[in-house]
Every structure is written in structure tokens, then in C-alpha cells.
N, C-alpha and C positions, 0 to 999 in steps of 0.2 A: 427515457430517463426520468427519474424523480429527483427533485431537489428539495432538500429539507432545510428550511431557514428558521432561525429563532429570532424574532424581532419583538422588542418590548415585552419579553417574557412569554410570547405566544408562538406556538409551533405552526409553521406554514409549510404545506407540502405542495410543490409546484411540479407540474409535468409538462411534457412537450417542449421543453427548452432546448433539447438536444435530440437530433435524429439518431436513434440507435435501435437497431443496427443501421449504420450509415448506408445510403444508397447512391451517394455522389462522392467524388473525391474531396470536395469542400467539406461535406459532412464528416467524412473520415478524419480529415485534418482537425476539424473542430472537436471531434471526440478524443483524438490524441491529445489535443491541447487541454481539454477538460480533465483527462486522466493524469496528465503531467502536473496540472495545478493540484489535483487531489493528492498526488504523490508528494509534492512539495509540502503541502499542509500536514500530511500524515507523518512524514519523515523528519520534520523539523519542529514546528510549534506543538503538534499533538503528541510527539514522542517525549520531549522533555529530557532533562538530565537523568532523572531516576531510571526511566526505561532504557535510555541509551547506555548507561553504565551497567544496569542490572541484567540486561539481556546478553552481556558479553562475559561468558564464563571465564575466559583467560584474564580479563581485567579484574573480575571478582576474586580470582585466585591470588593475584598480586596485591590487591587492596587488603585482603584478610579483615574485612569489616564485619564484626559480629552481628551487626544489625542487617546485614545482607549475606545470608548463607549462600554458598556456591550454587546450591541446587535451585535457588530462586530464578536462575537464568531461564529455565524452561517456562515458568509462568510469565515472566516478563517478555520473553520472545513471543510467546503465544499472544499476549495482550497487544504487543506492537503489530504483529501480523494480522490480528483481527481488526485493528484500526484500518490497516491498508485494505483488507478484504472488504470491510464495510464501505470504505470510500469507493472502491471499484463497483460494488453492488449498487450503491446509491446513484452513481454516475451512469452505469450501463443498464441497470435493472436486471442483470444476469447473475443468478446465484452460481452458475457454472463458472463464470469468469471470477467471481468472488472466491470460490473454493480453490481455483487454480492460483489466484493471487496469494492466498494464504500459504499454500505449499511452496510456490516458487519464491515468495518473499522470504519465507523461513530458510529455504535452501541457500539463497544468495546471502542472507545476513549471517548464517552460520559459517559460510565460507569466509566472509569478511572478518568475523570475530575470531576465526581460527587462523587468521594471517595468510590465507590462501589468495585473497584479492585485496585491493586497496579501495579507498573511498571513490575514486573516479570510475574504476571498473564496476564497483557495486552500484553506483548511481546509473551508469550506462546500462547495465543488465536490467535494472528495474524498469527503465524507460523502454527498453527493447521488449520486455514482457507486455507493457501497455500497447506498444505498436503491434504486437502479435495478436492481442485481443481484437484490436480494431481491424487488422487485416483479416482475421478469421470471420468477423462479423460482416465486413464489407464483401467478402467472397461468398457469403451465405453458408459458411461452414458451422456456424453456431447461432 
């Protein structure tokens, strides 16, 4: 895993803070914890109101805000999913898991924005995806 920190305006890249792929159950739990923290950061403070509103095509349709055309949802959803994919990539060092995160996060959020799931199910599915990455890595499948 690589950890990127910005401290006093300087970029620091730290490695070997997390064993990935994990070789012990403790390391797997630590990886899941790190991915869950990354998810919380990407879904809340790094998303913000603008992306949260603008990635939701149904909400945009109701708002009819001329500064937010309905089609902007695709760009905003992509930006949001890229933030998540980047977080997974930084934590695991795996571009495969990052690509999977982009596709899965997109699918789960489109389902939520379409009214097919609710907030709790959405969040649960995101964490289940993270657990799947860890389980696959722990089993030596990725």
C-alpha cells in the first residue's frame, strides 16, 4: 500500500504501512478497516453537496436548475466514482481493484439515485465490495 500525505504543503509518499495483499487474518481486517475509512472519506467530505446533488439525475430533473443541466450527472457520477477508485488504488496498490471499484461504485450509486435502493443498502453494498477485494487478495486470487 502507498499512503500519500500532504503536510505543510509537501507531498509525502509512505509505503509498507499496510500489508496488501494480506497474509494473515489480522492484516485482512486492517485492510478492510483502511478501505472503510477511505470509503467514508470519499463518500462524505470528498463528495460534497455539489457532487452529491449533481450525480443524481432524478434530483436534477426535479430541481430544474439551469446552472446544472440534467446531463451533468454523468460527469459528476464519474468524478465521484474516480475519487473512490483512487482511494482504493492508493490503499491497495491495485489498479484492478480500483477499476472494479469504479464500475461497482457507479452501479450501486445509479441504483440508489434511481430509487432502487436506500442509503443503508447503498452503504452496505459499498462495504461488501471492499470486503470482496480483501477476501480475493487474502485468498490469492488477485
